[in-house]
N, C-alpha and C positions, 0 to 999 in steps of 0.2 A: 503492498501501500503506499502511495505518495506519502513526502510527510508534511504539506502541503494540505493535502485533504485528511492526514487524519487530524491536522492542528485545526482542521476546519471543524469536523466530528468532535472534539473538545471543549471551543471553545462556545458552542448550542450546545454540548455537554453541560456546561458551565454558568451558561444567559449570556456569555462576549456574542455581539451582535460582529458577525466576521465580515461584516461589510462595512466597519467604524475603521475611521483612519491609522489606528494604532494600529488596527488587526490587519489590515489592506497591505500597511508597511510588509510585516513578518511576509504573508501570504503570496506576496508578488516579486519575494525575492527570490529568484529563480537557482539557486544556491540552497535554496529549505523545499520549495514547494520543487522542485524536478527528482530531493533525495528518496531512493527507496527503501522506506524501512521496513523491516523481515519481519515477517508475522510473530518473531517468537519474544519480538521485542513491543510490537505491542499487546501477546498478549500478556507478557509479567507487567508492563509499566498498566494495565486496566483490570490488572485481578491485582495490584496493590491497593488500588485509590479507594474500595469501601467494601468489605464482608461484612458479615451478621457479626461474630467475631470480635472487628474493631469499631463497629456498630457500638455494641453493647460495652467495651472498656475504651469508648469516646469520651472521656471527663466533661462535657463541651456538652454532649446529648445525653449525658447520662444527669446534667446539673439540671435540665433544662426540664426530662418529660418525671424527672422526681419531684421538683418543683410543681409540675400542674398538676401532679397527681397528690398532693403532700399540703397543699396553701389551702385548698378548699378545704378542709378534713382540722386544718387548725383551727382553721374562721371557728366553722362549726362546735368546737372544742371551747373557745370561746365565749362561744353564744349561747354554750350552758348551764357553764361554772357558775354563772349566781341563780340560777331551779336547782342545785344537787345537794345545800345548806352547807356549803367552803363555806371555811370562814376568808377571811382579806386576806390571811397570812397566807393562808391557801391554795390562796389566788396567784398571788406572786409570788410564793413557788412554781405555779404553775408554768407563769410564764419566764420566767429563769428557767423553764428546759428548753434545750438545741433542737431535742430529734422528738418526733412526730408522735412515733414511737413508742418510745418512751413517757412520754404526753399521757398516752389513753392509757400507760399503766399506773400510771399517778394517778391520773383523773380517777379510776376502781379502789385506790387504796384511801387518799383521802377518803372519796365519799362515803366507804365504809366505815370508815374511824368517822365521819359528821354523825349516820344513823347509827354506831351505836355511843355513842354520848349523848344520847335523848335519852332520857330519867323518866320523864311519865307517859302511862298509855297512849294518847295522847299526839303527846312522840315519838314514841315506837313506830306507833301505828304509821307516821306521816314517815316517818324516816325509810320503814319497809316499802310504803310508795315510793320511795327517792328510792331507792335504794331498785328497785324494780325498773321505775324509770333510766336509773345507770346503765343496768343490763341491759335494757335495750338501745340505750345510744350505742355502748362501749360495740353489740353484734354490728348495729347499723355500721357503724363508726370501719370494727376489722370490714365486713363486707366494703363499704366502698377506697379500702385500701387492697383492699383485693381488685375489685373493681379495674382503679386504675394501675393498680401496676399492671394487668393482665389488658389494656388500651396500652400500656408506652408499648412494653414486647411485639403487640398488633404495628404499631404505629414503625417501630422498627425494622420489621420487617417485611413491613408494605413497601415506605422506600427504601430497603434493599430489593425487595422485586423489581420493583420501579426501575433502579439505577440496573440492575443485570440485566434486563431487555432491553437498554439502551443499549449495554455494551453488547449483549446478544446479537442487536439488529448491527453495528458495527463492522465485530468478526462477520457477520453474513455477508453485509454489505462487501466487507473486503472482498471473501469471495469471488462474489460474483462481480464484483470489479476487475479482476483480472484476466481473466477469458474475453475473447476473442469473438466479436458478433454479426450474425449474416446480412444484419438490419441496415440500410446507411442511418436509421436515428442516430439519434446523440446517444454516448455513454451513458447520461444520466437516463433518459428516457428505456434504454435497454436492462439497463441491471431492474428500470422501478418496474417491468415488464419479467426480467427472469422470478425476483423477486416474488411476484405477484402468479406468474403458474409455479411457482417452487411453494407457496403457502397452499395454491390452491389443493397440489395431488398430498401436500402432509393433513391438511385436515381431511378430503375424501378414506386416506387411506389410516386414518386416526391412529396420526403419527406425532410427534413435536422434537422443537430442537430442542436441546437446554443445553444450558453453559457450565465447567466444573468450574472450581475458585481457581483453578490456573487458568481459566480465558480459553477453554477448547472443546470443539462444539461434541455434540454426538446426537445421535438422533434415537426416538426412545419409545413404545407402542405404551397404547393408552395403562397397561400393565406396568408404563417404568420400568419396563424390560428392553437392556438393548437390543435392536432391529437386525433383523436378519435376515437374509435371502439365498437359498443356496448353501446354506450350514455355514455360511463367512456374516461378520459382521459388515455395515453398508455402512459408509462415511459422510458427514455432510454433502462435500465435495463427488463427492460417486454419485452422491442420490439426485446433489443440482445440474450433473453431466447429463444421467438418463434424461430426467423431468424435460430441460432443455434438448434434446438432442433429441426426445418424441414431438417437439413440435416444434423443431430443424433452425432451431433460435442461434445456432452454434457458427460458426464460420468453419469449415472439418478442412481437412489437410491432409492427402493421403502420400508418404513418400515411404519408396521400395527399400528395404533393409539392407544398412550400411553395405557395399559390396555385388550388392545383387546385379546380374547383368540385365543389361536392357533385352527386352522380348521384340523382337522385332514387328513391327505393325501393329508394335498396343499401343496403348491408351499411354498421352502425357507425361509424363512420371506421377507429376504432384497439380492434385487436381484442389481446387480451393469454393467454394459453398459460397457467392455473396449476389448480393439480388440487382436486377441485371434496369439500367434506365428505364421509365416508361411500364416494366410491367408486374403486376401485382405477383409480389410472391408470398407464404405464411410468414415466412416469421418477420412481415415487415408487415402484413397485415395484423397481424396479432404485437405486433410492436406498439401499434399506431392504437391502433379502438381498446387496448387497456391503460394508454397514453390517455388518450381524450377522457373513457372513463373514470380514470383518475382526476381531471383534470375537473368533473363534471359536467361536460357534452355532451 
């Protein structure tokens, strides 16, 4: 993949306008844009950008989601203390505890102590009601803590899944961008056509393209097992070439084996399938049709 194309994808992923003056100054530099970046380097860089484990252990993300989860619970605790019979000293002590989890535990202890201090039957009955209310409040708060933790985990997984899908699409675009196409359409139109045909074939076959932590793509079945044909695993590249070949989308070059003698009267040694000007051909028609659909025409 050309370094200029890779930088363009990274800029878009980061929310940077590749058409800005600063970005164009880099992307129009032929020494940069024309450099062919190896796939191994692309996979290594993409794999290091963000993973589930690194997201879970990222201090900024952890602090952000933890604050969202616990700030509301702290507000509930502050609103509850005045109704549980706590003394002003108990309330001040609770305010001085930094950990939300420890505040919930301390709140229970203080409320139980307040209930035990009741001496008259009326106070005892009132304390029992307060204790019941406290237990219900603690149960609700614990439920809120569990729900907040689950929401944080879901948000992290959704963020990672979205980012991983973007990286997977970039890798797939890189694979399809390395082919020579028979259609005279632009490279962008050919890659869009190829990607649409490939995704349709995968959907019809109940297959999925997945990306592992190292950035490698593979094909799996609906049962999440490796896809095999003729007792052999099928790579994404092999499957793409099969699909695009069936639609006659690729430029085909036939070259005899090295050292093989020419046969008198045989066809030319090399045959390239290319669209003829003014003549309709299946690859160009497919490209034009899918491009028009993608642009809403």
